[in-house]
N, C-alpha and C positions, 0 to 999 in steps of 0.2 A: 529418357523422360518423354511422357506423352505430350504432344503439341496439337493445337488446332491450326489448320492452315487452308481450310476450304473457303474459296471465295477471294475477294479482293478488298482493299481498304483505300479510303481517300481521307486525307487530313489537310485542312487549309493551313497556310503559313501562319504561325503564331497561335494556332488553335489547339485546344486539348480535346476537342470533340472528334471522334473517329466515326466515319460513315462506312458501313460494310455493304457489299453486294454479293449475294449468294452465300451469306453467312447465317449461322444459327447459334449465336453466342449465348442466348438465354435458354433455349429449349432443345438444343442439339444433344446428341448422345454424350458429348463432352462439353458441358456448359462452362463458360468462363466465370471466374469469381474475382471480386476485388482482391488485389494483391498478386494476381497472375501478371506475367510480364509479356508485353507486346513488343515485337521487333519487326522492322521492315528490312529484309536483307537487301544489301546493295546501297541503302541510303544512310546507314550508320545510325538510324534512329532506334532508340530503345527507351521504353518507359513502363512504369507500373500502372496497372489499371486501377482507377479510383472507384468506378461504378459501372455496372452493366445495365443499361437502360432497356434494351430490347435485343432481338436477334441481329439487328443491323446498326446498333448504336452503342458506343462506349465513351466513357469519359476517362481521360488519363490524368495522372498526377502531375506530369510535366508536359507543357505544350510543345508543339513542333517549332523549333527555333529556326530551321532553315526554310528552303523552298517548299511549296506545297507538294503533297504526295497524291497522285491521282491513279486510281484503279491499279494499285500495286499488290504484289503478293506479300504475304505476311506470315508470321508465326506467333501464336500465343502459347507460352510455356505454362503448363499447369503447375505452378510452383508457389501458389499462395500459402501463407502460413496456416490459414484456416483448414487447408487440406490435411494438415498434420495434427489437427486437434483431436481430442479424445473421441468426440462424437463421430467425426469423419473416419477415424481409424476403426472404431467399432463397426460402423456401417460397412466399411470395406471388408473387414474380416468376416462379418456375417454373410456378405454376398459371396465371398470365397468359400465359406463353409457350405452354403447351399449348393454351390456349383460342384464342390467335392462330393457331396451326398448324391447328386444327380449322376456324376460320373461313376461313383462306386456302385450305384444301383443298376447300371447298365449290364445286361447279360452278355457275356462274351461267347463267341464261337471259336473254339480251339480246333485247329487242324492237326491231328496227331498221327504218328506212324501206327500206333496200336493202343488199345484200351485194355487194361487188366493184365499187362505183362509183369511178371515178377522178377525176371532176371534181366539185367541191363544188357544191351547188345554189345558185341565185342568191338565193332568199329562203326559207331554211329556217325551220321552226317552232322557236321557242326550246325547247331541251330535247330535241329530236329527235335520234336517233342513227343513224349510218351505219357500215357496215363498209367501210373504205377499200380500194380495189383494189390491185393489185400495181404499177401504174404511175401513181401519183397526180399531179395537176397543180394549179396555182394554190395556194390556201391549204392544200391537203392535201399538197403536194409534200414528200417526205421522211418521210411517215407511212404508208407502205405497210402494209396489213393491220391497221392500228390501228383503234380504236373512236373515231370522231369525234362529238362532241356539240356541237350549236349552242348558243352562249352569247350573252350580251348584247353582248359586244364582240368576237366572233369565234368561234373554235373551241377546244374542249378535247379533248385526245387522251389515250388510255389504251391501253397495250399489253395485248393479251389474255393470259389465263392459260391454260395447257394444260388442255383439258377444257371451256373455256367454250363455251356454245352460243349461237347467234343464230338467231332466227326472222325471216325476211323478211316483213314485214307486207303487202307488196304481192302476193307470190306464194304465201305460206304455206310456202315451202321452209325446210328446217331445215339448219343448218350447225354444225360444231364445229371448234374450233381445235386442230389436232394438235400444235402446237408449232412448226410451220413453214409451215402453210397452213390456210385455211378449207376444210374438206372438206364437200361436199354429202352429205347422208344421204338416199339414194333408196329404201332398203329399209325397209319398215315392216310389222310383224306378219307377217313371213314371206312377203310378196308384193312384187312389183315396183310401184313408183310408176308410175301411168299419167298421162301428160301428152300431149295431142294434139300440142302444139308440139315435143315432143322425140322424135326417132327414136332408139331404143336400139340399141346395137351388138349384134352376134350373141352375144357372151359374156354381156352383161347379160340378154338374153332367156333364154338357156340357164340362167343362174343363177336367174332368176325361176322357171322351171319346177322347178328343183331345190329352191328354197326353199318352193314350194308342195307339194312331195312328189309331183310328177307324173313318172312314168318316161317317157323318150323315147328314140328310136332314134338321133338325131343332133342336132347343134347347130342351134338355130333360126337361119335365115338372117338376116343383119343388114340387107340391103337388099331381098332378094326378098320380094315381097308374096304371102302365101298367102291366096287370096281365097275359098276354099270350105271348108265344114265337113269335106268328105271329105279335103282336104289336111291339115287339123288332125288328124283321126283317124289318118291315115297316119303322121304324125310321132309319134303317141303309141300305139304298139302295146300292146294289152292295157289301155289306159286310155281310156275313152270320154270324149266331150265332157261327158257328165253328171258324170264325176269331176272334170273341170276346174271345172265349175260349183260342185260341193260344196266344193272346195278354195279357190276364189276367193270364194265367197259371193255370187255374182250370177247374173243370168239372161243366157244367151248366145243370140244369134240369128245366123243365117247372115250377115245383113247387117253384123254387128259384127265378124266374124272378121278381115276385112281390116285394119281400124283397130287391133284388139287386137294382132294379131301384128306389124304394122309398127311400132307405137309402144310396145308393152309389154303386160303383162297387165292387163286392166281389166274392166269390166262395163258393161252397159246395163240400164236398168230395162225390163222387158217383162211380158208376161202369157202364160199358157198354159192350155189346156183339158185337164184330166186325163181319162184313159180307164181304165175298170176292165174286166178280163177274167179268166176262170178256165178251168182245164183239169181233165180227169179227173172 
C-alpha cells in the first residue's frame, strides 16, 4: 500500500490537530484525503483523518489521548474509501491507459545475431535473438519476419511493432520494421554507407552525391567503373575532388577512386604534404 511519510508531525496532548514540518499533504504527488489513516510508529497512536487543511495541517477524527507528540516520524496510509469510488477508479485507469500507450509507442532497438535468416541455428545461445526471414523453415516455419529468441525448450516468437529497429551484431547493419518488411537503412549522416562487398546501383550512388551536397552533371553509372581522378572531376563540374573530401570527411587518393565509385562513397586513410605559396 502507498504511504506518505516525508517530514515530521507534532500533536498536542488531547488535540486532534496535527502540525506537519516538511510535509506536502495537500499539494504533494500523493495528497492526503479525509478517510486516510495517520499513524505514528512507536507511539501506538493511530487515527483517521477528518480534514486536510493545508500541506502542514490535518484534523483527526480522534484526538491524541496520551502525551504530546513532537517532531516525530509518521505514516499516512492512502486507504480512504473515496479512493475506491467510481470516479477515482476511472481516473486511475485512464492514467494507466495513457502510460501504456506511451510505453507501447516507444521504438525498441533489438540487438540480434542476424536479420533475414530463414533456417534456425542448430545450437543457439540461450536468450539470443534473430530476425526471421521471409521464407522460414524448420522450427521457424510460419513465423516470417518475427523476432525469434532462443529459450530453454525451443523458441519464443514475437511480432515486431512498427518502428522497431534491429541491429545485426555480425555486420553492424541497421534495419527497421516498416509494418510490412524489415528495411535496411544504408544512409547515415547524409552520406552513403560504404561496403566493399556491396555494389550500389546507379540511383543509390547519385543519391549519395546529392546527400553529400555535391553537384554533378549526370547520374553516376551503376556498373561502369570510373578509375581515374580526372573522370571523377569530369562528373562533378565546378566541384573539385577536394570538395568531395570536405563533404565526405576523408582523404581521397587516385588509387581509391575506383573502389569508391564502384561500391559507394567512402574514404581511405592517407597522408599528404602541404605546400605554401604566395603571389603579388
